[in-house]
N, C-alpha and C positions, 0 to 999 in steps of 0.2 A: 426411500427408496420406491415406494409406492407412488409417491408423487412426482418423483422423475420420471418413472415408466409411465404414468398418465401423460406425463406433460409429450413424451417422445411419441406416444400413440396419437394424440393430437396433432403433433407437427406432419406425421407421416399421413394422416387422416386428410389433414390441408393439403397435402402435398398432392395426394393422388386422385381428390376431388378437385382440386383448381387445374391439375394438367399445366397449361401454361402461365398460370396466374402466378406472378411471382411476389410473395410477401414483401410490403414496404421495409422499409430499413427500421422505422421503429417498432415493429412486431417484430423483426430478427432482432432487435437490442431487447425487447422485452422478453423473450424467451430465453436469451444468454443470459440475462440480469436473475431470471428464476432459476437457471438452471445452476448458477455459480451459487444462490442463496440456498437451495435445497440441497447442495452437498457441503455447507458449512454448517457451524453450529448452530443457525436459526432452528433447525429440523429438532435437535434436543433443548433448546433452552427457551425458543419463543415460537412454537407451534401454531399459535392462533396468528400471530404476524404472518408467518409461511403462508397459513391458509388463505388470509385476506390477499396476499399477493395472487396466490392460485386462482382463486376466483375472479380477481380483474383479469388475469391474462385468458380465463376462458371467456369473458365478455368481449375482449379484444379478439379472439380467434373465432368466436360466432360471427362477431360483426363483419370480420374479415370473409369468411364465409357467404355473407349476405352481400356485402359492399367492399369488395376485395381493396379498392383504391379510395374510399372516402374518406373524408375529414374525420367523421367520427370514428373511423377505425385506427386513426394513428392517434387522437386523442386516449382512446381508451388503451391502444398500447403504450403510450407515454406514461398515463397513469399506473397501468400494471408493472412497467419498467422502476418507475419510482416506488412503489410499494415494495417489490422484490427487493431492491436495495437498499431500504430503509430495513426490512426484515434481517438481511444479512447482517447491516451495523449493529441494530437491536442485539442479535445472536451474538456476535464478538463482544459488544459489553458484557454481555449474560456472563459468557464464558470466562470473559477477563475477571468479573466480580467475583465469580466462583473461585479461581484461583487464589484472588487477594482474600477471601474469607478464609481458606485454608492457611494461607501463610499468617494471616492474623492470630489463628488458634496455634499454630507453631510459634510463633511470637510470644504468647504469654505462657505457654508451657516453658518455653525457654528462660522466659524472664522468672518465674516461680522457682525453677530449680538453680538460677543464681542467686538469688535473696536466700534461699536455704540453706544453700552451700557459705554464702557468706556468712550466715549468722552462726552455722558452725564452727568457723575458722576463727569468727570474734571469740566464740565461748571457748576454743582451745588454746587461744592466744593468752586470754585473761587469765586460764587455768596454769598454765606454765608460767606465765608473770607473776602469780602469786606463790606458785611452787619454790621459783628463782628467789622471790624475797624471803620465804619461809627458809629456804637453804643459806640467804647470806646470814640471816639472825642465827640459825644455829652456828654455824661457822663463826660468828662472833664471841658466841659463848664458849666455843672450845678454844678459842684464842685467848679468851679472857682466864679460863680454866688453866691450860696448860701453859700459861705463861709465853704467850707469843713464841710455841713451838714452830719450828722451821717446816716440821712435816704439816703441821695444821695451817700454815700461814700458805702452803703451796697448795692445799684443798681449797683454802677460801678462794684464792685466785681462779682456781679451777671453775668454782661454783660463779664467780663474777664475770667469767668468760663465757659459760654457758648463759648467764643473764643477758649479755650483752647481745648473743647470738639470736636468743629468743625475740629481743628486743627488735633486731633487724628484721629477723622474719615476720613480726608482725606488720612492721612498718612496710614491708615488702607487700604483705596480703592487704593493707589498706590502699597502698596505690593500685595494685591491682583490680581492686573492687572498684575506685574511683574510674579506672579505664574502661569497665565495664558497664558502668552507669552511663559514661558518655557515649558509650558505643549503642546503648539502649535510646539514647535521646536522639541519636543521628537516626534511628530506626523510626522512633516515631514521628520525626519530622519528614523522613521519607514517605511514611504511611499517609499523615496530613496531606502534602504535596499530591499522593496519589487519589486522595479523596476529593482534592478540588480539582483534578483534572477531569475525573469522572462527572462531577456536577456540570463542569463545562460542557463535555462531550454531550451530556443528556437534555442541557439546555438548547445548544445547538439543533439537535434533532428535533425537540419541540419547537424550535423556531422554524426549521426547514417544512415540517408539516403542516405549521398554519400559513407560512409562504404558500406551499402547493394548494391549500384551501382556499386561500384569499384570489390566487392566481385563477383557479377553477371557478371560481365565482364570479369573477369580473369577466373572465371570457363569457360564460352563460349569459351574464346580465347585458354586456355589449350586444351579444348577437340577437337578441331578444328585442333591444332597443332598436336594432338596424331593421330588422323583420317590421317593426312597428312604424317603421319612417319610409318603408318602400319595398315593393317586391324583392323577396330575399330567397333564392332557391340554390340548391348545390350541383354543380354541374362536374364534367370529369376536368375542367380547367380550374376549379376552385368554387368557391362561395361567390354567386353574381348579384350582386342589388342593381336593380334596374330603377332608373328615376326618368321620369317621363318629361322630353325635352319640352312640352307648353309651359311645366312651371319653372325651366330653368332660363329660357330665352325668349326673345320675341322672334318672330318669322323671320329667317335668312338673316339674323344676326348671331354673334358670338360672345355678349356682352351680358354677364349673369344680371339676373331680375333681382330685386331686394327681396322678395320672398324666397329665391332661389337661395341667397345666402343665408337667409335662416335656415332653412332646409339644410343644407350644407353644412352648417353650425352644428347643427346635431348629429350629422353625419361623422364629421371628424372627432366631435368627443366620444362617441361610440367606438371608432376605429383606434382611438388612440387609448381606449381601457384595455383592447387586446395587445398581449406581446407582439412587439414589431413584426410584420409580415410586407413581403411585396405584393403590392397593388397594382392593377393596370386600368387606367380610366380609357374605355373606349367609348368614340362617338359614332351616331350612327343618323342617317337621313333618311327622307323619303324618296320617290323614285321621281322625282319631278327635277328637273334641270340637268345638266351635262353630269358626266362622270368627273370630271376635273373639278366643276365647282363643286359638288357635293363633297367631293372628297378633301377639297380644302375647308369646307365650312365644316365638316366633322371633326379636323384635325384643330381648327381653333376653337372649338367647343370642348374637345378634350383637353386640351392644354389650359383654357381657361377653370375647367373645374380642377385639374390637378394642381396649378399654381395657387387656388384658393385654398384646397387643402394643405399646402406646403405652409401658408401665410398662416395657418392654424395650427402648426408646429408639427404636421405630420413628418417624418423623415423623408428630406428629398432623395437620398440615395434609396429610398424602399417605395416610390413612386414613379411610373412613367404613363406616357400617355400615346393613344393609338387613334389614329382616323380609320373608320370602316367605311366611309362614303355610303352608298345607298343600297352595297350588299348585305347579306344575310338579314333581311325582313323578318318579322316575327306576325305580321299581319299582312293583308291583302290591299296593296296599294291602289286597288280600284275604288277604294271609298274614303271618305273623309276621316272616318275612325279609324279606319287600317293606317292610313297615311299619319294620323297622329301618335297612335302606336309605335310606329316604327320612327318616328322622329325622336330619340332616346338617348340616353347616357348611361352605360353599364360599367361600375366597378366591380372588378374581379378583383376577388381576395384570395392570393395563394394560398395552398394547405401549408399548415403550420409544420416546420421541418424539426423535428425533434434532434437533440445531440446527446450522445451517449455520457454519462458522467462517470467519472472515476472515482 
């Protein structure tokens, strides 16, 4: 409950501090996942995992306060969501295991009582059989001594009938014991299946944890690789990778240079290491020439880069190209250096959209 109260305080603080700032869907999902986990068996059985999820959510909340719509905030929120969901699953599994352990203890007690009763019934049956056999012998002696008296004969028949009844009772007890043994065998089979299912669930959770770590590492390595290839910065529209036009095209042309292909091979490899996102290739020119000419040139250059990335297996439905012409300069077109900086291609990587998992 304390963790839930703290979560609610953080949420209200974020609301009043941000006023009109709306938290991203990823953060809303992370909050909801943590609330569900904290209200479940995780609080009792795996508090350490729930604490990890709480710390991850705090990091996402802090990032949201600093940069409300940043890629980092969404990534942290996604990690917090996954850790909350993981804590919930581990809590449920621990609760299920506790219930199963209690059932096993009851099973052992019941089995001990059944075996004990079976042994007692067998001893009683053997005792009755021995007594019946002794009685039969006694009746035989009486019959011989009284010269087959009718009274003695009837008594002997009664003893024989009792012996048959005892034998039937012994057979019935044996059949009941066998039925109970069959029942216990079925219970053991069910227990073995439950153990196998638990081991499978644990293996799946471990694999999911490893997949999450691998995905996070691949994303981190890929972003570092992109940053080493060209200028990479985060803007409101997403992560922007800026490639100088001078290394991609000859002046007034839209055909990729050989060294440009090498550079774009490296860019494509890094982009493919990140979970598929929508990207936009934007072409820019300097101010020399007409608006119509520069617009067409920028479009052809953006198309050339887009087509090359698709050839390197980047999904075509996740990439588009736009020509920006000579608009949005980043340097003064009055100097040669400024015009060179303005002749560029920007690859805008959309912020990752997380999907809530059930």
